[in-house]
DRENRO-877797 format. One record per atom (N, C-alpha, C): atom name; x, y, z. Coordinates in nm, 2 decimals. Example, Ala and Ser with C-alpha at 12.3 -4.5 7.8 and 13.67 -1.06 7.14 Angstrom:
residues 2
<N <1.32 -0.57 0.78>>
<CA <1.23 -0.45 0.78>>
<C <1.32 -0.33 0.78>>
<N <1.28 -0.22 0.71>>
<CA <1.37 -0.11 0.71>>
<C <1.29 0.00 0.79>>
This chain:
residues 77
<N <0.08 -0.12 0.00>>
<CA <0.00 0.00 0.00>>
<C <0.09 0.12 0.00>>
<N <0.04 0.22 -0.07>>
<CA <0.11 0.35 -0.07>>
<C <0.08 0.43 0.05>>
<N <0.16 0.53 0.08>>
<CA <0.14 0.61 0.20>>
<C <0.01 0.69 0.18>>
<N <-0.02 0.74 0.06>>
<CA <-0.14 0.81 0.04>>
<C <-0.27 0.73 0.07>>
<N <-0.26 0.60 0.04>>
<CA <-0.37 0.51 0.06>>
<C <-0.38 0.48 0.21>>
<N <-0.27 0.47 0.28>>
<CA <-0.27 0.45 0.43>>
<C <-0.33 0.57 0.50>>
<N <-0.30 0.69 0.45>>
<CA <-0.35 0.81 0.51>>
<C <-0.50 0.82 0.49>>
<N <-0.54 0.78 0.37>>
<CA <-0.69 0.79 0.33>>
<C <-0.76 0.69 0.42>>
<N <-0.70 0.57 0.44>>
<CA <-0.77 0.46 0.52>>
<C <-0.78 0.51 0.66>>
<N <-0.67 0.56 0.71>>
<CA <-0.67 0.61 0.85>>
<C <-0.78 0.72 0.87>>
<N <-0.79 0.81 0.77>>
<CA <-0.89 0.92 0.78>>
<C <-1.03 0.86 0.79>>
<N <-1.06 0.76 0.70>>
<CA <-1.19 0.69 0.70>>
<C <-1.22 0.62 0.83>>
<N <-1.12 0.56 0.89>>
<CA <-1.14 0.49 1.02>>
<C <-1.17 0.60 1.12>>
<N <-1.10 0.71 1.12>>
<CA <-1.12 0.81 1.22>>
<C <-1.26 0.87 1.20>>
<N <-1.31 0.89 1.08>>
<CA <-1.44 0.95 1.06>>
<C <-1.55 0.85 1.10>>
<N <-1.53 0.72 1.08>>
<CA <-1.62 0.62 1.12>>
<C <-1.63 0.62 1.28>>
<N <-1.52 0.63 1.34>>
<CA <-1.52 0.62 1.49>>
<C <-1.59 0.74 1.55>>
<N <-1.57 0.86 1.49>>
<CA <-1.64 0.98 1.54>>
<C <-1.79 0.97 1.51>>
<N <-1.83 0.91 1.40>>
<CA <-1.97 0.90 1.37>>
<C <-2.03 0.80 1.47>>
<N <-1.96 0.69 1.50>>
<CA <-2.02 0.59 1.59>>
<C <-2.03 0.66 1.73>>
<N <-1.93 0.73 1.78>>
<CA <-1.93 0.79 1.91>>
<C <-2.04 0.90 1.92>>
<N <-2.07 0.97 1.80>>
<CA <-2.17 1.07 1.80>>
<C <-2.31 1.00 1.81>>
<N <-2.33 0.89 1.75>>
<CA <-2.46 0.82 1.74>>
<C <-2.49 0.75 1.87>>
<N <-2.39 0.70 1.94>>
<CA <-2.42 0.63 2.06>>
<C <-2.45 0.72 2.18>>
<N <-2.54 0.69 2.27>>
<CA <-2.57 0.78 2.38>>
<C <-2.45 0.78 2.47>>
<N <-2.43 0.89 2.53>>
<CA <-2.32 0.90 2.63>>
<C <-2.35 0.82 2.75>>
<N <-2.25 0.76 2.81>>
<CA <-2.27 0.68 2.93>>
<C <-2.28 0.77 3.05>>
<N <-2.21 0.87 3.05>>
<CA <-2.22 0.96 3.17>>
<C <-2.31 1.07 3.14>>
<N <-2.42 1.08 3.22>>
<CA <-2.52 1.18 3.19>>
<C <-2.48 1.31 3.26>>
<N <-2.57 1.40 3.27>>
<CA <-2.54 1.53 3.33>>
<C <-2.52 1.51 3.48>>
<N <-2.43 1.59 3.53>>
<CA <-2.41 1.59 3.68>>
<C <-2.53 1.65 3.75>>
<N <-2.57 1.59 3.86>>
<CA <-2.68 1.65 3.93>>
<C <-2.64 1.79 4.00>>
<N <-2.73 1.88 4.00>>
<CA <-2.71 2.01 4.06>>
<C <-2.70 1.99 4.21>>
<N <-2.58 2.03 4.27>>
<CA <-2.56 2.00 4.41>>
<C <-2.66 2.08 4.50>>
<N <-2.70 2.20 4.46>>
<CA <-2.79 2.28 4.54>>
<C <-2.93 2.20 4.55>>
<N <-2.97 2.15 4.43>>
<CA <-3.10 2.08 4.43>>
<C <-3.09 1.95 4.52>>
<N <-2.98 1.88 4.52>>
<CA <-2.96 1.77 4.60>>
<C <-2.96 1.80 4.75>>
<N <-2.90 1.92 4.78>>
<CA <-2.90 1.96 4.92>>
<C <-3.04 2.00 4.97>>
<N <-3.12 2.07 4.88>>
<CA <-3.26 2.11 4.92>>
<C <-3.34 1.98 4.94>>
<N <-3.33 1.89 4.85>>
<CA <-3.41 1.76 4.86>>
<C <-3.37 1.69 4.99>>
<N <-3.24 1.68 5.02>>
<CA <-3.20 1.61 5.14>>
<C <-3.25 1.68 5.27>>
<N <-3.24 1.81 5.27>>
<CA <-3.30 1.89 5.38>>
<C <-3.45 1.87 5.40>>
<N <-3.52 1.87 5.29>>
<CA <-3.66 1.85 5.29>>
<C <-3.70 1.71 5.34>>
<N <-3.63 1.61 5.30>>
<CA <-3.66 1.48 5.35>>
<C <-3.62 1.47 5.50>>
<N <-3.51 1.52 5.54>>
<CA <-3.47 1.52 5.68>>
<C <-3.57 1.59 5.77>>
<N <-3.62 1.71 5.72>>
<CA <-3.71 1.78 5.81>>
<C <-3.85 1.71 5.81>>
<N <-3.89 1.65 5.70>>
<CA <-4.01 1.58 5.70>>
<C <-4.01 1.46 5.79>>
<N <-3.90 1.38 5.79>>
<CA <-3.88 1.27 5.88>>
<C <-3.88 1.31 6.03>>
<N <-3.81 1.42 6.06>>
<CA <-3.80 1.47 6.19>>
<C <-3.94 1.51 6.24>>
<N <-4.01 1.59 6.16>>
<CA <-4.15 1.64 6.20>>
<C <-4.24 1.52 6.22>>
<N <-4.24 1.42 6.13>>
<CA <-4.32 1.30 6.14>>
<C <-4.29 1.23 6.27>>
<N <-4.16 1.21 6.30>>
<CA <-4.13 1.14 6.42>>
<C <-4.18 1.22 6.55>>
<N <-4.17 1.35 6.55>>
<CA <-4.22 1.42 6.66>>
<C <-4.37 1.42 6.67>>
<N <-4.44 1.43 6.56>>
<CA <-4.58 1.41 6.57>>
<C <-4.62 1.28 6.61>>
<N <-4.55 1.17 6.57>>
<CA <-4.58 1.04 6.61>>
<C <-4.56 1.03 6.76>>
<N <-4.45 1.08 6.82>>
<CA <-4.43 1.08 6.96>>
<C <-4.54 1.15 7.04>>
<N <-4.58 1.27 6.99>>
<CA <-4.68 1.35 7.06>>
<C <-4.82 1.28 7.06>>
<N <-4.86 1.23 6.94>>
<CA <-5.00 1.19 6.93>>
<C <-5.01 1.04 6.96>>
<N <-4.92 0.96 6.92>>
<CA <-4.93 0.81 6.93>>
<C <-4.85 0.75 7.04>>
<N <-4.76 0.83 7.10>>
<CA <-4.67 0.78 7.21>>
<C <-4.75 0.75 7.33>>
<N <-4.70 0.66 7.41>>
<CA <-4.77 0.63 7.54>>
<C <-4.74 0.74 7.64>>
<N <-4.84 0.78 7.72>>
<CA <-4.82 0.88 7.82>>
<C <-4.74 0.82 7.94>>
<N <-4.64 0.89 7.97>>
<CA <-4.56 0.84 8.08>>
<C <-4.63 0.87 8.22>>
<N <-4.63 0.76 8.30>>
<CA <-4.70 0.78 8.43>>
<C <-4.63 0.88 8.52>>
<N <-4.71 0.96 8.60>>
<CA <-4.64 1.05 8.69>>
<C <-4.58 0.98 8.80>>
<N <-4.48 1.03 8.86>>
<CA <-4.41 0.97 8.97>>
<C <-4.51 0.96 9.09>>
<N <-4.51 0.85 9.16>>
<CA <-4.60 0.83 9.27>>
<C <-4.54 0.89 9.40>>
<N <-4.41 0.89 9.41>>
<CA <-4.36 0.96 9.53>>
<C <-4.24 1.05 9.49>>
<N <-4.21 1.14 9.57>>
<CA <-4.10 1.23 9.55>>
<C <-3.97 1.16 9.58>>
<N <-3.87 1.21 9.53>>
<CA <-3.74 1.15 9.56>>
<C <-3.70 1.18 9.71>>
<N <-3.63 1.09 9.77>>
<CA <-3.59 1.11 9.91>>
<C <-3.50 1.23 9.93>>
<N <-3.52 1.31 10.04>>
<CA <-3.43 1.42 10.06>>
<C <-3.29 1.37 10.08>>
<N <-3.19 1.45 10.04>>
<CA <-3.05 1.41 10.07>>
<C <-3.02 1.41 10.22>>
<N <-2.94 1.32 10.25>>
<CA <-2.90 1.31 10.40>>
<C <-2.77 1.40 10.41>>
<N <-2.78 1.49 10.50>>
<CA <-2.67 1.58 10.53>>
<C <-2.61 1.55 10.67>>
<N <-2.49 1.51 10.67>>
<CA <-2.43 1.48 10.81>>
<C <-2.37 1.61 10.86>>
<N <-2.39 1.64 10.98>>
<CA <-2.33 1.76 11.03>>
<C <-2.37 1.78 11.17>>
């Protein structure tokens, strides 16, 4: 093969590879927006915390009151 033919063949292979890369979907998509991820994480955390506190207030068992007071401290002197 002549050098001109090799250059032409290399150019065709290069063009084909670019065409194939252009036609195939990219494996790595867009990067998620970090601010949106932070807002979603905060919203989920606040919702879970609020739900937990509502659950404790409305559905939790009422703690019985103490029946006797604690014993007074003994002071030697």
